[in-house]
C-alpha positions as a Markdown table, in Angstrom:
| # | Residue | x | y | z |
|---|---|---|---|---|
| 1 | Met | 129.5 | 102.3 | 85.7 |
| 2 | Gln | 125.9 | 101.5 | 86.9 |
| 3 | Ala | 126.1 | 103.7 | 89.9 |
| 4 | Lys | 127.0 | 106.7 | 87.7 |
| 5 | Ser | 124.1 | 105.9 | 85.4 |
| 6 | Phe | 121.7 | 105.5 | 88.4 |
| 7 | Val | 122.8 | 108.9 | 89.8 |
| 8 | Ser | 122.5 | 110.7 | 86.5 |
| 9 | Lys | 119.0 | 109.3 | 85.9 |
| 10 | Asn | 117.7 | 110.0 | 89.4 |
| 11 | Leu | 119.5 | 113.2 | 90.3 |
| 12 | Val | 116.4 | 115.2 | 90.8 |
| 13 | Ala | 114.9 | 112.6 | 93.2 |
| 14 | Ile | 118.3 | 112.2 | 95.0 |
| 15 | Ile | 118.3 | 116.0 | 95.7 |
| 16 | Met | 114.6 | 116.7 | 96.2 |
| 17 | Val | 113.5 | 114.0 | 98.6 |
| 18 | Pro | 116.0 | 114.9 | 101.3 |
| 19 | Thr | 115.3 | 118.6 | 100.7 |
| 20 | Ile | 111.5 | 118.1 | 101.1 |
| 21 | Leu | 112.0 | 115.9 | 104.2 |
| 22 | Gly | 114.5 | 118.5 | 105.7 |
| 23 | Gly | 112.0 | 121.3 | 105.0 |
| 24 | His | 109.2 | 119.4 | 106.8 |
| 25 | Tyr | 111.5 | 118.6 | 109.8 |
| 26 | Ala | 112.6 | 122.3 | 110.0 |
| 27 | Trp | 109.0 | 123.5 | 109.9 |
| 28 | Tyr | 108.1 | 121.0 | 112.7 |
| 29 | Arg | 111.0 | 122.2 | 114.8 |
| 30 | Leu | 110.0 | 125.8 | 114.4 |
| 31 | Gln | 106.5 | 125.0 | 115.4 |
| 32 | Gln | 107.8 | 123.5 | 118.7 |
| 33 | Met | 109.6 | 126.7 | 119.7 |
| 34 | Asp | 107.5 | 128.5 | 122.4 |
| 35 | Glu | 109.2 | 131.9 | 121.5 |
| 36 | Leu | 107.9 | 131.7 | 118.0 |
| 37 | Val | 104.6 | 129.8 | 118.2 |
| 38 | Lys | 102.3 | 129.7 | 121.2 |
| 39 | Pro | 101.1 | 126.2 | 122.0 |
| 40 | Glu | 97.5 | 127.0 | 121.2 |
| 41 | Gln | 98.5 | 128.3 | 117.8 |
| 42 | Arg | 100.5 | 125.2 | 116.8 |
| 43 | Ser | 99.2 | 123.2 | 113.9 |
| 44 | Gln | 99.9 | 119.7 | 112.9 |
| 45 | Leu | 102.3 | 118.9 | 110.0 |
| 46 | Pro | 100.3 | 119.1 | 106.8 |
| 47 | Ile | 101.1 | 115.5 | 105.8 |
| 48 | Leu | 100.0 | 114.2 | 109.2 |
| 49 | Lys | 96.9 | 116.4 | 109.1 |
| 50 | Tyr | 96.0 | 114.9 | 105.7 |
| 51 | Ile | 96.6 | 111.4 | 106.9 |
| 52 | Asn | 94.4 | 112.0 | 110.0 |
| 53 | Asp | 91.6 | 113.5 | 107.9 |
| 54 | Phe | 91.8 | 110.7 | 105.4 |
| 55 | Phe | 91.5 | 108.0 | 108.1 |
| 56 | Asn | 88.9 | 109.9 | 110.1 |
| 57 | Lys | 86.7 | 110.0 | 107.0 |
| 58 | Asp | 87.0 | 106.3 | 106.6 |
| 59 | Thr | 86.2 | 105.8 | 110.3 |
| 60 | Ala | 83.1 | 107.9 | 110.0 |
| 61 | Lys | 81.9 | 105.9 | 107.0 |
| 62 | Val | 82.4 | 102.6 | 108.9 |
| 63 | Glu | 80.6 | 104.0 | 111.9 |
| 64 | Thr | 77.7 | 105.2 | 109.7 |
| 65 | Met | 77.5 | 101.8 | 108.1 |
| 66 | Lys | 77.3 | 100.1 | 111.5 |
| 67 | Lys | 74.1 | 102.1 | 112.4 |
C-alpha cells in the first residue's frame, strides 16, 4: 500500500526527472554528430557550462584574494 501512495504523491517527479535527463542526453548526442553540428560550433551542455562558470568565478575570487 505504501508504494502506491509514494507513486501517487510523486508521480510528476517520477515522470519529469527521467524526461529532463533524457532530453539533455539527446541534446548532447545531437551536438556530437558532425553532420549536424561542426566541431567549432559545438557548445557545452548548459548545466555543465553553468557549473564551470560558477566554479571559475569562485576560483577568480580566490586568486584575487591571494594577490
